[in-house]
N, CA, C and O atoms as a printed pandas DataFrame, in Angstrom:
     atom_number atom_name residue_name chain_id  residue_number  x_coord  y_coord  z_coord
0              1         N          UNK        A               1  116.652  107.708  136.438
1              2        CA          UNK        A               1  115.669  107.377  137.466
2              3         C          UNK        A               1  115.527  108.535  138.455
3              4         O          UNK        A               1  114.425  108.842  138.909
4              5         N          UNK        A               2  116.646  109.169  138.782
5              6        CA          UNK        A               2  116.599  110.277  139.722
6              7         C          UNK        A               2  115.750  111.432  139.172
7              8         O          UNK        A               2  114.932  112.008  139.890
8              9         N          UNK        A               3  115.954  111.759  137.903
9             10        CA          UNK        A               3  115.169  112.829  137.296
10            11         C          UNK        A               3  113.685  112.460  137.268
11            12         O          UNK        A               3  112.823  113.302  137.522
12            13         N          UNK        A               4  113.399  111.199  136.957
13            14        CA          UNK        A               4  112.026  110.716  136.955
14            15         C          UNK        A               4  111.407  110.894  138.342
15            16         O          UNK        A               4  110.258  111.317  138.468
16            17         N          UNK        A               5  112.183  110.565  139.385
17            18        CA          UNK        A               5  111.705  110.719  140.758
18            19         C          UNK        A               5  111.403  112.190  141.063
19            20         O          UNK        A               5  110.351  112.507  141.619
20            21         N          UNK        A               6  112.316  113.076  140.701
21            22        CA          UNK        A               6  112.099  114.498  140.963
22            23         C          UNK        A               6  110.847  115.000  140.251
23            24         O          UNK        A               6  110.055  115.747  140.824
24            25         N          UNK        A               7  110.677  114.586  139.004
25            26        CA          UNK        A               7  109.523  115.019  138.219
26            27         C          UNK        A               7  108.205  114.451  138.770
27            28         O          UNK        A               7  107.154  115.075  138.627
28            29         N          UNK        A               8  108.261  113.281  139.391
29            30        CA          UNK        A               8  107.032  112.630  139.873
30            31         C          UNK        A               8  106.458  113.298  141.118
31            32         O          UNK        A               8  105.269  113.167  141.408
32            33         N          UNK        A               9  107.312  114.018  141.855
33            34        CA          UNK        A               9  106.879  114.695  143.085
34            35         C          UNK        A               9  106.246  113.726  144.084
35            36         O          UNK        A               9  105.291  114.077  144.777
36            37         N          UNK        A              10  106.782  112.514  144.154
37            38        CA          UNK        A              10  106.311  111.514  145.103
38            39         C          UNK        A              10  107.335  111.363  146.224
39            40         O          UNK        A              10  108.426  111.928  146.160
40            41         N          UNK        A              11  106.974  110.600  147.244
41            42        CA          UNK        A              11  107.875  110.382  148.379
42            43         C          UNK        A              11  108.967  109.368  148.064
43            44         O          UNK        A              11  110.029  109.377  148.687
44            45         N          UNK        A              12  108.705  108.495  147.095
45            46        CA          UNK        A              12  109.676  107.462  146.738
46            47         C          UNK        A              12  109.452  107.019  145.298
47            48         O          UNK        A              12  108.356  107.147  144.752
48            49         N          UNK        A              13  110.506  106.502  144.703
49            50        CA          UNK        A              13  110.423  105.887  143.380
50            51         C          UNK        A              13  111.114  104.537  143.468
51            52         O          UNK        A              13  112.207  104.417  144.021
52            53         N          UNK        A              14  110.467  103.534  142.919
53            54        CA          UNK        A              14  110.994  102.177  142.943
54            55         C          UNK        A              14  111.210  101.708  141.510
55            56         O          UNK        A              14  110.329  101.856  140.663
56            57         N          UNK        A              15  112.389  101.139  141.241
57            58        CA          UNK        A              15  112.659  100.564  139.926
58            59         C          UNK        A              15  111.872   99.268  139.786
59            60         O          UNK        A              15  111.880   98.415  140.674
60            61         N          UNK        A              16  111.190   99.142  138.647
61            62        CA          UNK        A              16  110.395   97.943  138.362
62            63         C          UNK        A              16  110.669   97.496  136.932
63            64         O          UNK        A              16  111.246   98.229  136.128
64            65         N          UNK        A              17  110.245   96.291  136.643
65            66        CA          UNK        A              17  110.293   95.812  135.258
66            67         C          UNK        A              17  109.061   94.972  134.971
67            68         O          UNK        A              17  108.485   94.348  135.862
68            69         N          UNK        A              18  108.676   94.974  133.711
69            70        CA          UNK        A              18  107.526   94.181  133.273
70            71         C          UNK        A              18  107.956   93.030  132.366
71            72         O          UNK        A              18  107.141   92.183  132.002
72            73         N          UNK        A              19  109.239   93.001  132.004
73            74        CA          UNK        A              19  109.774   91.939  131.159
74            75         C          UNK        A              19  110.967   91.298  131.849
75            76         O          UNK        A              19  111.759   91.979  132.501
76            77         N          UNK        A              20  111.091   89.980  131.703
77            78        CA          UNK        A              20  112.199   89.263  132.322
78            79         C          UNK        A              20  112.735   88.228  131.345
79            80         O          UNK        A              20  111.979   87.448  130.766
80            81         N          UNK        A              21  114.036   88.235  131.173
81            82        CA          UNK        A              21  114.705   87.210  130.366
82            83         C          UNK        A              21  114.874   85.987  131.256
83            84         O          UNK        A              21  115.522   86.059  132.300
84            85         N          UNK        A              22  114.306   84.894  130.854
85            86        CA          UNK        A              22  114.361   83.672  131.644
86            87         C          UNK        A              22  115.737   83.019  131.554
87            88         O          UNK        A              22  116.427   83.142  130.542
88            89         N          UNK        A              23  116.124   82.330  132.610
89            90        CA          UNK        A              23  117.417   81.654  132.649
90            91         C          UNK        A              23  117.356   80.257  132.048
91            92         O          UNK        A              23  118.386   79.663  131.730
92            93         N          UNK        A              24  116.165   79.747  131.897
93            94        CA          UNK        A              24  116.023   78.403  131.348
94            95         C          UNK        A              24  115.172   78.460  130.093
95            96         O          UNK        A              24  114.431   79.418  129.872
96            97         N          UNK        A              25  115.286   77.438  129.288
97            98        CA          UNK        A              25  114.465   77.338  128.089
98            99         C          UNK        A              25  113.086   76.798  128.427
99           100         O          UNK        A              25  112.871   76.236  129.501
100          101         N          UNK        A              26  112.160   76.976  127.502
101          102        CA          UNK        A              26  110.796   76.493  127.674
102          103         C          UNK        A              26  110.446   75.570  126.514
103          104         O          UNK        A              26  111.098   75.579  125.470
104          105         N          UNK        A              27  109.417   74.787  126.720
105          106        CA          UNK        A              27  108.947   73.884  125.674
106          107         C          UNK        A              27  107.463   74.105  125.457
107          108         O          UNK        A              27  106.704   74.280  126.410
108          109         N          UNK        A              28  107.056   74.095  124.197
109          110        CA          UNK        A              28  105.637   74.118  123.859
110          111         C          UNK        A              28  105.224   72.659  123.736
111          112         O          UNK        A              28  105.727   71.920  122.889
112          113         N          UNK        A              29  104.292   72.260  124.605
113          114        CA          UNK        A              29  103.886   70.860  124.688
114          115         C          UNK        A              29  102.437   70.736  124.254
115          116         O          UNK        A              29  101.572   71.489  124.700
116          117         N          UNK        A              30  102.184   69.773  123.376
117          118        CA          UNK        A              30  100.814   69.506  122.915
118          119         C          UNK        A              30  100.592   67.997  122.978
119          120         O          UNK        A              30  101.320   67.222  122.358
120          121         N          UNK        A              31   99.580   67.600  123.732
121          122        CA          UNK        A              31   99.248   66.182  123.895
122          123         C          UNK        A              31  100.444   65.368  124.376
123          124         O          UNK        A              31  100.662   64.244  123.925
124          125         N          UNK        A              32  101.220   65.945  125.296
125          126        CA          UNK        A              32  102.349   65.222  125.873
126          127         C          UNK        A              32  103.597   65.169  125.004
127          128         O          UNK        A              32  104.574   64.511  125.361
128          129         N          UNK        A              33  103.572   65.858  123.865
129          130        CA          UNK        A              33  104.714   65.860  122.950
130          131         C          UNK        A              33  105.258   67.287  122.829
131          132         O          UNK        A              33  104.496   68.236  122.642
132          133         N          UNK        A              34  106.574   67.425  122.937
133          134        CA          UNK        A              34  107.191   68.747  122.754
134          135         C          UNK        A              34  107.154   69.078  121.275
135          136         O          UNK        A              34  107.674   68.338  120.440
136          137         N          UNK        A              35  106.530   70.199  120.968
137          138        CA          UNK        A              35  106.392   70.638  119.580
138          139         C          UNK        A              35  107.428   71.690  119.199
139          140         O          UNK        A              35  107.774   71.844  118.028
140          141         N          UNK        A              36  107.921   72.417  120.216
141          142        CA          UNK        A              36  108.863   73.499  119.917
142          143         C          UNK        A              36  109.583   73.897  121.199
143          144         O          UNK        A              36  109.027   73.821  122.295
144          145         N          UNK        A              37  110.830   74.323  121.035
145          146        CA          UNK        A              37  111.596   74.858  122.149
146          147         C          UNK        A              37  111.685   76.371  122.018
147          148         O          UNK        A              37  111.813   76.902  120.914
148          149         N          UNK        A              38  111.618   77.053  123.139
149          150        CA          UNK        A              38  111.820   78.499  123.206
150          151         C          UNK        A              38  113.028   78.699  124.113
151          152         O          UNK        A              38  112.920   78.578  125.333
152          153         N          UNK        A              39  114.161   79.001  123.524
153          154        CA          UNK        A              39  115.400   79.117  124.277
154          155         C          UNK        A              39  115.474   80.418  125.041
155          156         O          UNK        A              39  115.574   81.487  124.439
156          157         N          UNK        A              40  115.425   80.343  126.354
157          158        CA          UNK        A              40  115.560   81.483  127.269
158          159         C          UNK        A              40  114.808   82.718  126.758
159          160         O          UNK        A              40  115.423   83.730  126.424
160          161         N          UNK        A              41  113.495   82.628  126.702
161          162        CA          UNK        A              41  112.712   83.749  126.171
162          163         C          UNK        A              41  112.634   84.933  127.136
163          164         O          UNK        A              41  112.883   84.794  128.334
164          165         N          UNK        A              42  112.289   86.080  126.596
165          166        CA          UNK        A              42  111.926   87.237  127.412
166          167         C          UNK        A              42  110.420   87.170  127.573
167          168         O          UNK        A              42  109.681   87.166  126.588
168          169         N          UNK        A              43  109.965   87.116  128.823
169          170        CA          UNK        A              43  108.525   86.997  129.057
170          171         C          UNK        A              43  107.978   88.292  129.639
171          172         O          UNK        A              43  108.681   89.029  130.330
172          173         N          UNK        A              44  106.710   88.551  129.345
173          174        CA          UNK        A              44  106.021   89.700  129.923
174          175         C          UNK        A              44  105.386   89.243  131.228
175          176         O          UNK        A              44  104.657   88.252  131.261
176          177         N          UNK        A              45  105.667   89.970  132.296
177          178        CA          UNK        A              45  105.140   89.627  133.615
178          179         C          UNK        A              45  103.726   90.159  133.777
179          180         O          UNK        A              45  103.382   91.189  133.196
180          181         N          UNK        A              46  102.905   89.472  134.558
181          182        CA          UNK        A              46  101.535   89.923  134.807
182          183         C          UNK        A              46  101.506   91.185  135.646
183          184         O          UNK        A              46  100.634   92.036  135.471
184          185         N          UNK        A              47  102.464   91.306  136.561
185          186        CA          UNK        A              47  102.574   92.491  137.410
186          187         C          UNK        A              47  104.006   92.995  137.328
187          188         O          UNK        A              47  104.927   92.233  137.033
188          189         N          UNK        A              48  104.186   94.271  137.589
189          190        CA          UNK        A              48  105.534   94.827  137.598
190          191         C          UNK        A              48  106.310   94.246  138.777
191          192         O          UNK        A              48  105.812   94.198  139.902
192          193         N          UNK        A              49  107.523   93.812  138.504
193          194        CA          UNK        A              49  108.393   93.241  139.531
194          195         C          UNK        A              49  109.260   94.344  140.126
195          196         O          UNK        A              49  109.911   95.087  139.391
196          197         N          UNK        A              50  109.273   94.456  141.446
197          198        CA          UNK        A              50  110.115   95.442  142.126
198          199         C          UNK        A              50  111.545   94.918  142.152
199          200         O          UNK        A              50  111.786   93.754  142.469
200          201         N          UNK        A              51  112.491   95.795  141.813
201          202        CA          UNK        A              51  113.878   95.364  141.667
202          203         C          UNK        A              51  114.751   95.660  142.877
203          204         O          UNK        A              51  115.941   95.346  142.864
204          205         N          UNK        A              52  114.192   96.250  143.910
205          206        CA          UNK        A              52  114.965   96.508  145.115
206          207         C          UNK        A              52  115.847   97.743  145.019
207          208         O          UNK        A              52  116.791   97.899  145.794
208          209         N          UNK        A              53  115.542   98.623  144.069
209          210        CA          UNK        A              53  116.266   99.888  143.930
210          211         C          UNK        A              53  115.269  100.992  144.243
211          212         O          UNK        A              53  114.235  101.116  143.587
212          213         N          UNK        A              54  115.595  101.798  145.261
213          214        CA          UNK        A              54  114.680  102.817  145.740
214          215         C          UNK        A              54  115.350  104.183  145.764
215          216         O          UNK        A              54  116.544  104.303  146.036
216          217         N          UNK        A              55  114.571  105.191  145.478
217          218        CA          UNK        A              55  114.945  106.566  145.798
218          219         C          UNK        A              55  113.873  107.030  146.776
219          220         O          UNK        A              55  112.685  107.004  146.456
220          221         N          UNK        A              56  114.285  107.452  147.958
221          222        CA          UNK        A              56  113.321  107.894  148.962
222          223         C          UNK        A              56  113.683  109.298  149.430
223          224         O          UNK        A              56  114.853  109.679  149.450
224          225         N          UNK        A              57  112.667  110.053  149.802
225          226        CA          UNK        A              57  112.955  111.410  150.275
226          227         C          UNK        A              57  112.984  111.459  151.802
227          228         O          UNK        A              57  112.749  110.451  152.469
228          229         N          UNK        A              58  113.268  112.615  152.334
229          230        CA          UNK        A              58  113.455  112.768  153.778
230          231         C          UNK        A              58  112.183  112.492  154.573
231          232         O          UNK        A              58  112.266  112.123  155.745
232          233         N          UNK        A              59  111.012  112.662  153.967
233          234        CA          UNK        A              59  109.764  112.349  154.673
234          235         C          UNK        A              59  109.748  110.875  155.067
235          236         O          UNK        A              59  109.307  110.527  156.162
236          237         N          UNK        A              60  110.218  110.026  154.191
237          238        CA          UNK        A              60  110.233  108.590  154.501
238          239         C          UNK        A              60  111.251  108.291  155.601
239          240         O          UNK        A              60  110.993  107.468  156.479
240          241         N          UNK        A              61  112.386  108.946  155.557
241          242        CA          UNK        A              61  113.379  108.760  156.621
242          243         C          UNK        A              61  112.754  109.153  157.968
243          244         O          UNK        A              61  112.925  108.443  158.960
244          245         N          UNK        A              62  112.040  110.267  158.005
245          246        CA          UNK        A              62  111.353  110.699  159.225
246          247         C          UNK        A              62  110.318  109.690  159.678
247          248         O          UNK        A              62  110.200  109.413  160.872
248          249         N          UNK        A              63  109.566  109.136  158.737
249          250        CA          UNK        A              63  108.550  108.127  159.055
250          251         C          UNK        A              63  109.207  106.884  159.644
251          252         O          UNK        A              63  108.693  106.306  160.602
252          253         N          UNK        A              64  110.331  106.471  159.081
253          254        CA          UNK        A              64  111.049  105.305  159.599
254          255         C          UNK        A              64  111.487  105.565  161.039
255          256         O          UNK        A              64  111.308  104.716  161.912
256          257         N          UNK        A              65  112.056  106.729  161.278
257          258        CA          UNK        A              65  112.517  107.062  162.636
258          259         C          UNK        A              65  111.364  107.055  163.631
259          260         O          UNK        A              65  111.499  106.538  164.740
260          261         N          UNK        A              66  110.250  107.619  163.242
261          262        CA          UNK        A              66  109.076  107.673  164.133
262          263         C          UNK        A              66  108.534  106.278  164.407
263          264         O          UNK        A              66  108.281  105.929  165.560
264          265         N          UNK        A              67  108.353  105.476  163.363
265          266        CA          UNK        A              67  107.782  104.138  163.529
266          267         C          UNK        A              67  108.724  103.195  164.257
267          268         O          UNK        A              67  108.268  102.264  164.922
268          269         N          UNK        A              68  110.031  103.414  164.146
269          270        CA          UNK        A              68  111.011  102.557  164.840
270          271         C          UNK        A              68  110.916  102.706  166.355
271          272         O          UNK        A              68  111.309  101.805  167.096
272          273         N          UNK        A              69  110.404  103.821  166.807
273          274        CA          UNK        A              69  110.244  104.005  168.258
274          275         C          UNK        A              69  109.166  103.078  168.810
275          276         O          UNK        A              69  109.210  102.682  169.975
276          277         N          UNK        A              70  108.200  102.739  167.963
277          278        CA          UNK        A              70  107.089  101.878  168.377
278          279         C          UNK        A              70  107.322  100.423  167.970
279          280         O          UNK        A              70  107.050   99.500  168.738
280          281         N          UNK        A              71  107.823  100.235  166.762
281          282        CA          UNK        A              71  108.011   98.886  166.218
282          283         C          UNK        A              71  109.472   98.726  165.805
283          284         O          UNK        A              71  109.938   99.418  164.900
284          285         N          UNK        A              72  110.188   97.830  166.451
285          286        CA          UNK        A              72  111.634   97.685  166.215
286          287         C          UNK        A              72  111.954   97.000  164.886
287          288         O          UNK        A              72  112.946   97.345  164.244
288          289         N          UNK        A              73  111.146   96.051  164.469
289          290        CA          UNK        A              73  111.414   95.310  163.232
290          291         C          UNK        A              73  110.521   95.809  162.101
291          292         O          UNK        A              73  109.530   95.170  161.748
292          293         N          UNK        A              74  110.879   96.939  161.547
293          294        CA          UNK        A              74  110.103   97.505  160.446
294          295         C          UNK        A              74  110.432   96.809  159.135
295          296         O          UNK        A              74  111.571   96.412  158.890
296          297         N          UNK        A              75  109.425   96.672  158.311
297          298        CA          UNK        A              75  109.600   96.186  156.953
298          299         C          UNK        A              75  109.346   97.377  156.040
299          300         O          UNK        A              75  108.233   97.902  156.001
300          301         N          UNK        A              76  110.366   97.807  155.308
301          302        CA          UNK        A              76  110.246   99.002  154.475
302          303         C          UNK        A              76  109.054   98.912  153.519
303          304         O          UNK        A              76  108.257   99.846  153.426
304          305         N          UNK        A              77  108.935   97.803  152.821
305          306        CA          UNK        A              77  107.845   97.666  151.844
306          307         C          UNK        A              77  106.477   97.660  152.507
307          308         O          UNK        A              77  105.587   98.413  152.111
308          309         N          UNK        A              78  106.308   96.819  153.510
309          310        CA          UNK        A              78  104.990   96.640  154.118
310          311         C          UNK        A              78  104.605   97.779  155.063
311          312         O          UNK        A              78  103.494   98.304  154.984
312          313         N          UNK        A              79  105.511   98.155  155.946
313          314        CA          UNK        A              79  105.176   99.131  156.989
314          315         C          UNK        A              79  105.261  100.588  156.529
315          316         O          UNK        A              79  104.544  101.441  157.053
316          317         N          UNK        A              80  106.110  100.876  155.577
317          318        CA          UNK        A              80  106.340  102.265  155.179
318          319         C          UNK        A              80  105.777  102.547  153.778
319          320         O          UNK        A              80  104.962  103.453  153.606
320          321         N          UNK        A              81  106.212  101.775  152.790
321          322        CA          UNK        A              81  105.835  102.082  151.406
322          323         C          UNK        A              81  104.400  101.681  151.056
323          324         O          UNK        A              81  103.739  102.375  150.283
324          325         N          UNK        A              82  103.915  100.581  151.609
325          326        CA          UNK        A              82  102.553  100.121  151.299
326          327         C          UNK        A              82  101.490  101.185  151.610
327          328         O          UNK        A              82  100.667  101.481  150.743
328          329         N          UNK        A              83  101.479  101.766  152.809
329          330        CA          UNK        A              83  100.471  102.804  153.079
330          331         C          UNK        A              83  100.614  104.018  152.150
331          332         O          UNK        A              83   99.615  104.602  151.729
332          333         N          UNK        A              84  101.855  104.393  151.836
333          334        CA          UNK        A              84  102.062  105.532  150.937
334          335         C          UNK        A              84  101.593  105.220  149.514
335          336         O          UNK        A              84  101.091  106.101  148.816
336          337         N          UNK        A              85  101.757  103.967  149.088
337          338        CA          UNK        A              85  101.330  103.590  147.732
338          339         C          UNK        A              85   99.813  103.692  147.596
339          340         O          UNK        A              85   99.306  104.032  146.527
340          341         N          UNK        A              86   99.098  103.402  148.664
341          342        CA          UNK        A              86   97.632  103.479  148.618
342          343         C          UNK        A              86   97.138  104.917  148.496
343          344         O          UNK        A              86   95.986  105.161  148.138
344          345         N          UNK        A              87   98.025  105.867  148.798
345          346        CA          UNK        A              87   97.686  107.286  148.659
346          347         C          UNK        A              87   98.276  107.886  147.385
347          348         O          UNK        A              87   98.167  109.091  147.159
348          349         N          UNK        A              88   98.906  107.041  146.543
349          350        CA          UNK        A              88   99.478  107.523  145.284
350          351         C          UNK        A              88  100.791  108.269  145.456
351          352         O          UNK        A              88  101.130  109.122  144.637
352          353         N          UNK        A              89  101.534  107.955  146.515
353          354        CA          UNK        A              89  102.769  108.675  146.800
354          355         C          UNK        A              89  104.046  107.917  146.450
355          356         O          UNK        A              89  105.134  108.323  146.860
356          357         N          UNK        A              90  103.932  106.823  145.699
357          358        CA          UNK        A              90  105.101  106.043  145.290
358          359         C          UNK        A              90  105.083  105.924  143.769
359          360         O          UNK        A              90  104.097  105.481  143.182
360          361         N          UNK        A              91  106.187  106.325  143.141
361          362        CA          UNK        A              91  106.294  106.223  141.683
362          363         C          UNK        A              91  107.017  104.933  141.304
363          364         O          UNK        A              91  107.814  104.400  142.076
364          365         N          UNK        A              92  106.722  104.447  140.106
365          366        CA          UNK        A              92  107.401  103.269  139.558
366          367         C          UNK        A              92  108.220  103.702  138.355
367          368         O          UNK        A              92  107.698  104.301  137.416
368          369         N          UNK        A              93  109.493  103.396  138.394
369          370        CA          UNK        A              93  110.380  103.678  137.263
370          371         C          UNK        A              93  110.590  102.364  136.523
371          372         O          UNK        A              93  111.330  101.497  136.988
372          373         N          UNK        A              94  109.944  102.217  135.378
373          374        CA          UNK        A              94  110.005  100.975  134.604
374          375         C          UNK        A              94  111.268  100.963  133.750
375          376         O          UNK        A              94  111.474  101.851  132.923
376          377         N          UNK        A              95  112.111   99.951  133.953
377          378        CA          UNK        A              95  113.353   99.860  133.180
378          379         C          UNK        A              95  113.132   99.260  131.796
379          380         O          UNK        A              95  114.084   99.087  131.034
380          381         N          UNK        A              96  111.886   98.944  131.468
381          382        CA          UNK        A              96  111.572   98.395  130.152
382          383         C          UNK        A              96  112.247   97.047  129.934
383          384         O          UNK        A              96  112.169   96.160  130.784
384          385         N          UNK        A              97  112.909   96.899  128.794
385          386        CA          UNK        A              97  113.595   95.639  128.486
386          387         C          UNK        A              97  115.100   95.742  128.742
387          388         O          UNK        A              97  115.881   94.942  128.228
388          389         N          UNK        A              98  115.496   96.733  129.541
389          390        CA          UNK        A              98  116.899   96.872  129.915
390          391         C          UNK        A              98  117.352   95.614  130.636
391          392         O          UNK        A              98  116.631   95.082  131.481
392          393         N          UNK        A              99  118.538   95.140  130.306
393          394        CA          UNK        A              99  119.048   93.933  130.956
394          395         C          UNK        A              99  119.211   94.163  132.453
395          396         O          UNK        A              99  119.673   95.218  132.889
396          397         N          UNK        A             100  118.824   93.158  133.229
397          398        CA          UNK        A             100  118.883   93.251  134.684
398          399         C          UNK        A             100  119.174   91.869  135.244
399          400         O          UNK        A             100  118.701   90.864  134.714
400          401         N          UNK        A             101  119.942   91.822  136.300
401          402        CA          UNK        A             101  120.224   90.554  136.955
402          403         C          UNK        A             101  120.224   90.771  138.451
403          404         O          UNK        A             101  120.958   91.619  138.958
404          405         N          UNK        A             102  119.416   90.020  139.156
405          406        CA          UNK        A             102  119.401   90.056  140.611
406          407         C          UNK        A             102  120.531   89.146  141.084
407          408         O          UNK        A             102  120.461   87.926  140.935
408          409         N          UNK        A             103  121.565   89.748  141.651
409          410        CA          UNK        A             103  122.733   88.975  142.082
410          411         C          UNK        A             103  122.521   88.562  143.529
411          412         O          UNK        A             103  122.955   89.242  144.458
412          413         N          UNK        A             104  121.851   87.445  143.698
413          414        CA          UNK        A             104  121.553   86.965  145.039
414          415         C          UNK        A             104  122.555   85.933  145.531
415          416         O          UNK        A             104  122.490   85.494  146.679
416          417         N          UNK        A             105  123.481   85.547  144.660
417          418        CA          UNK        A             105  124.501   84.587  145.077
418          419         C          UNK        A             105  125.683   84.642  144.117
419          420         O          UNK        A             105  125.529   85.043  142.964
420          421         N          UNK        A             106  126.865   84.240  144.589
421          422        CA          UNK        A             106  128.034   84.185  143.693
422          423         C          UNK        A             106  127.815   83.228  142.522
423          424         O          UNK        A             106  128.350   83.440  141.434
424          425         N          UNK        A             107  127.037   82.186  142.748
425          426        CA          UNK        A             107  126.762   81.223  141.681
426          427         C          UNK        A             107  126.036   81.880  140.516
427          428         O          UNK        A             107  126.317   81.583  139.355
428          429         N          UNK        A             108  125.098   82.774  140.828
429          430        CA          UNK        A             108  124.364   83.460  139.762
430          431         C          UNK        A             108  125.312   84.330  138.932
431          432         O          UNK        A             108  125.174   84.417  137.712
432          433         N          UNK        A             109  126.268   84.968  139.596
433          434        CA          UNK        A             109  127.255   85.775  138.878
434          435         C          UNK        A             109  128.081   84.880  137.958
435          436         O          UNK        A             109  128.314   85.219  136.798
436          437         N          UNK        A             110  128.520   83.742  138.478
437          438        CA          UNK        A             110  129.326   82.808  137.676
438          439         C          UNK        A             110  128.563   82.318  136.450
439          440         O          UNK        A             110  129.119   82.242  135.354
440          441         N          UNK        A             111  127.287   81.986  136.642
441          442        CA          UNK        A             111  126.472   81.477  135.526
442          443         C          UNK        A             111  126.169   82.550  134.500
443          444         O          UNK        A             111  125.853   82.234  133.353
444          445         N          UNK        A             112  126.261   83.815  134.890
445          446        CA          UNK        A             112  125.849   84.918  134.021
446          447         C          UNK        A             112  126.970   85.932  133.787
447          448         O          UNK        A             112  126.708   87.129  133.672
448          449         N          UNK        A             113  128.212   85.461  133.716
449          450        CA          UNK        A             113  129.366   86.360  133.572
450          451         C          UNK        A             113  129.218   87.298  132.377
451          452         O          UNK        A             113  129.519   88.487  132.479
452          453         N          UNK        A             114  128.766   86.777  131.272
453          454        CA          UNK        A             114  128.624   87.588  130.063
454          455         C          UNK        A             114  127.631   88.732  130.275
455          456         O          UNK        A             114  127.906   89.874  129.905
456          457         N          UNK        A             115  126.499   88.429  130.859
457          458        CA          UNK        A             115  125.486   89.445  131.129
458          459         C          UNK        A             115  126.001   90.460  132.138
459          460         O          UNK        A             115  125.810   91.663  131.954
460          461         N          UNK        A             116  126.651   89.995  133.202
461          462        CA          UNK        A             116  127.197   90.901  134.219
462          463         C          UNK        A             116  128.189   91.864  133.576
463          464         O          UNK        A             116  128.136   93.069  133.822
464          465         N          UNK        A             117  129.093   91.335  132.754
465          466        CA          UNK        A             117  130.074   92.194  132.077
466          467         C          UNK        A             117  129.406   93.193  131.142
467          468         O          UNK        A             117  129.842   94.339  131.040
468          469         N          UNK        A             118  128.356   92.763  130.466
469          470        CA          UNK        A             118  127.616   93.655  129.565
470          471         C          UNK        A             118  126.973   94.801  130.344
471          472         O          UNK        A             118  127.014   95.950  129.905
472          473         N          UNK        A             119  126.391   94.498  131.478
473          474        CA          UNK        A             119  125.753   95.531  132.307
474          475         C          UNK        A             119  126.798   96.486  132.855
475          476         O          UNK        A             119  126.590   97.699  132.853
476          477         N          UNK        A             120  127.917   95.955  133.323
477          478        CA          UNK        A             120  128.983   96.794  133.878
478          479         C          UNK        A             120  129.515   97.760  132.817
479          480         O          UNK        A             120  129.760   98.931  133.110
480          481         N          UNK        A             121  129.690   97.281  131.606
481          482        CA          UNK        A             121  130.186   98.148  130.517
482          483         C          UNK        A             121  129.251   99.324  130.262
483          484         O          UNK        A             121  129.711  100.411  129.911
484          485         N          UNK        A             122  127.966   99.126  130.432
485          486        CA          UNK        A             122  126.987  100.189  130.214
486          487         C          UNK        A             122  127.029  101.243  131.326
487          488         O          UNK        A             122  126.534  102.355  131.141
488          489         N          UNK        A             123  127.611  100.906  132.468
489          490        CA          UNK        A             123  127.696  101.836  133.586
490          491         C          UNK        A             123  128.830  102.837  133.405
491          492         O          UNK        A             123  128.825  103.898  134.028
492          493         N          UNK        A             124  129.785  102.513  132.572
493          494        CA          UNK        A             124  130.923  103.423  132.366
494          495         C          UNK        A             124  130.553  104.676  131.618
495          496         O          UNK        A             124  131.409  105.527  131.376
C-alpha cells in the first residue's frame, strides 16, 4: 500500500474493498418459500468501502493544524479528505478479496478467532 501511495503522487491513500465476506448466511426466497441457502457468501459492494487505514502526507498534517485553529472538532473524512477527493488528490488502495475484519469489539474477535489467526499469520 505504501508503494502504491508513493506511485500515486496523491496527498493520501485510503484502503478500500469492493468485496465483503458476510458473517451470516442468506436465503433465496421465491413466493415466500426458501429455495436455497447461501452460507456466508462473499458479496460485491455497490461502492468501495473505506477500511479506516490511511497513509497521509505532510500537506494533510499541515491542513489539519491550520483548520484546528478555526474548528476544534475536525472530522478527518469530511473536513479534510472530502475536499481533497473532489480535486483528485486521494488514492484508493483496493485490497481485492483479501480477508479483512473490522475489529470493533472483543465479541467480534471471539466469533472470528479462526479468521483473526489466519490474518495474523499472513503478517509474519
